[in-house]
C-alpha positions in Angstrom: 8.5 18.8 -16.8 7.2 20.3 -20.2 5.8 16.7 -21.0 3.6 17.1 -17.8 2.7 20.6 -17.4 1.4 20.4 -21.0 -0.4 17.2 -20.0 -1.8 18.7 -17.3 -3.1 21.3 -19.4 -5.0 19.0 -22.1 -8.3 18.9 -20.9 -8.8 15.1 -23.2 -5.7 13.9 -20.8 -7.5 15.1 -17.9 -10.7 12.8 -18.9 -9.2 10.0 -19.2 -7.0 10.6 -16.2 -10.2 11.1 -14.1 -11.7 7.8 -15.9 -9.0 5.7 -15.1 -8.9 7.3 -11.5 -12.8 6.1 -10.6 -11.8 2.8 -12.5 -8.7 2.0 -10.3 -10.5 3.0 -7.3 -13.3 1.3 -7.6 -11.3 -1.7 -8.3 -9.1 -1.1 -4.9 -12.9 -0.8 -3.0 -13.7 -4.7 -3.6 -11.7 -5.6 -0.1 -11.9 -9.0 -0.9 -10.8 -10.2 2.7 -13.9 -8.5 4.3 -16.3 -10.3 1.7 -14.7 -13.5 2.0 -15.1 -13.4 6.0 -18.2 -11.8 5.9 -19.4 -14.8 3.8 -18.0 -17.7 5.6 -18.6 -16.2 9.0 -21.3 -13.3 9.0 -18.7 -11.3 11.2 -17.4 -7.5 10.5 -13.7 -7.6 10.2 -13.7 -4.0 10.6 -14.6 -5.0 13.9 -12.0 -7.5 14.6 -8.3 -6.9 16.2 -7.0 -4.4 13.8 -10.1 -4.0 12.3 -7.8 -4.1 8.9 -10.1 -5.8 6.1 -6.4 -7.0 4.9 -4.9 -10.2 4.7 -3.0 -10.2 8.0 -6.4 -9.7 9.8 -8.2 -12.1 8.0 -6.4 -14.6 8.9 -7.0 -14.7 12.5 -10.7 -15.1 11.7 -10.1 -17.9 8.6 -6.4 -19.0 8.7 -3.5 -19.8 6.5 -6.4 -20.1 3.7 -8.1 -16.5 4.3 -4.5 -15.3 4.6 -3.5 -16.6 1.4 -7.2 -16.0 -0.4 -7.0 -12.4 0.6 -3.1 -11.3 -0.4 -3.8 -13.3 -3.9 -6.4 -10.5 -4.5 -5.5 -8.0 -3.1 -1.9 -8.3 -5.0 -4.5 -9.1 -7.7 -6.0 -5.7 -7.5 -2.4 -3.3 -8.0 -2.0 -5.6 -10.9 -5.2 -5.4 -12.7 -5.7 -1.1 -12.0 -1.9 -1.1 -13.7 -2.4 -3.1 -16.7 -5.9 -1.7 -17.1 -4.1 1.8 -17.7 -1.3 0.3 -19.8 -3.4 -1.7 -22.2 -6.7 0.8 -22.6 -3.9 4.5 -22.5 -0.5 3.2 -23.5 0.3 6.2 -21.4 3.2 5.5 -18.1 1.8 8.6 -16.5 -2.1 7.1 -16.5 -0.4 3.8 -14.5 0.3 6.3 -12.4 -2.7 7.3 -11.6 -4.1 4.2 -12.3 -1.6 2.9 -9.0 -2.3 5.7 -6.7 -6.2 5.5 -7.0 -6.2 1.6 -6.7 -4.1 2.4 -3.5 -6.8 4.8 -2.2 -9.7 2.3 -3.0 -8.1 0.0 -1.0 -7.5 1.9 2.3 -10.6 4.4 1.8 -13.4 1.8 0.1 -16.7 4.2 0.2 -18.7 1.6 0.5 -17.3 0.2 4.2 -17.1 3.6 5.6 -13.8 4.6 4.3 -12.4 1.8 6.8 -10.0 -0.5 4.5 -6.5 -2.5 4.2 -3.2 -1.0 4.9 -2.1 -1.0 1.2 1.4 -3.0 0.9 -0.2 -6.3 -1.4 -2.2 -3.6 -3.4 0.7 -1.6 -3.8 3.4 -4.4 -4.9 1.1 -5.5 -7.5 0.3 -2.5 -8.4 4.2 -1.3 -8.2 5.1 -5.3 -10.2 3.6 -4.0 -13.1 4.2 -0.1 -12.7 8.2 -0.5 -12.2 9.5 -4.1 -11.7 12.8 -2.2 -10.6 11.2 -0.4 -7.5 9.7 -3.8 -6.5 12.9 -5.3 -6.2 14.7 -2.9 -4.5 11.7 -2.8 -1.9 12.3 -6.8 -1.2 16.2 -6.1 -1.0 15.8 -2.8 1.0 13.7 -5.0 3.4 16.0 -7.8 3.7 18.8 -6.2 5.9 16.7 -5.0 8.7 14.5 -7.7 8.5 17.6 -10.3 9.1 18.6 -7.6 12.6 14.9 -7.6 13.6 13.1 -10.4 12.7 9.9 -8.5 12.2 8.2 -7.7 9.7 6.4 -4.6 9.7 9.1 -2.1 11.0 11.4 -3.2 8.2 8.9 -3.3 5.9 8.4 0.5 6.4 12.1 1.1 6.4 11.6 -0.1 2.9 9.0 1.8 1.7 10.1 5.2 3.3 13.8 4.3 1.3 11.7 3.7 -2.1 11.5 7.2 -3.3 15.6 7.7 -2.8 15.4 4.8 -4.6 13.5 6.5 -7.7 15.3 9.7 -7.4 18.6 6.7 -7.9 16.8 5.2 -11.1 16.7 8.8 -12.4 13.2 8.2 -12.8 10.8 11.3 -14.0 9.3 13.7 -12.0 5.6 12.8 -12.2 7.3 8.8 -11.5 8.8 9.9 -8.5 5.9 11.9 -7.5 3.7 8.7 -7.8 6.6 6.7 -6.1 6.7 9.5 -3.6 3.0 9.2 -3.1 2.6 5.0 -2.5 5.5 5.9 0.6 3.3 8.6 2.5 -0.2 6.6 1.9 1.0 2.8 3.0 3.2 4.8 6.0 0.5 6.7 6.9 -1.7 3.0 7.1 0.8 1.8 9.0 0.9 4.8 11.9 -0.3 2.7 14.3 1.8 -0.5 14.2 4.6 1.7 13.7 4.2 3.0 17.3 3.6 -0.7 18.3 6.4 -1.9 16.7 8.5 0.7 18.4 7.4 0.4 21.7 7.4 -3.7 21.6 11.2 -3.4 20.6 11.8 -1.1 23.8 12.8 2.0 22.0 10.3 4.2 23.2 10.3 2.7 26.8 12.0 5.3 29.1 14.4 4.4 31.4 13.3 3.5 35.3 13.3 5.8 37.4 15.8 4.8 41.2 13.8 6.2 43.6 16.4 5.3 46.6 17.7 8.2 47.7 21.8 8.4 48.7 
């Protein structure tokens, strides 16, 4: 905690954090799926399907190849942002700043009127560099609900919701715990409509039928 407070009070580190955040955010704004569809078909992904520029929505236009290309780029953005912060600063806290900033850029790209993707692929790429243990834990947490529900979104969001608890269990410092919690909040927020749809599709939100017949 003392190290975190001293870091926050250092003008030099604030300056570095700002540079890292701006660079990572700009990288996150490079929405590969949007530009791939725009260049190949002339269509605007924000007006198609869910309006997301992520891999799932891109696949509705470009199929499996579009899905794979978009997924790969979105993962790579997260990897490059956190890896770049590690190489150029050598400060784990800057890696956390980069992870949050690249995720924010992916979710809310300024050049696309702040309408981006859902953040799963980019956060996975960032976690791969930031803390591989958390990425492994995320996969393990995903498997049980997926086996029971045979769906991907709800089990994935359950896994993300439990991620801060895993970070706490692994005795992450307060800054790392805050970063992981923020990632969880951002991804869950981006999927809020999907969660409602999944909940309804499973029948959990349905009201019981009212019998109008009187005895």
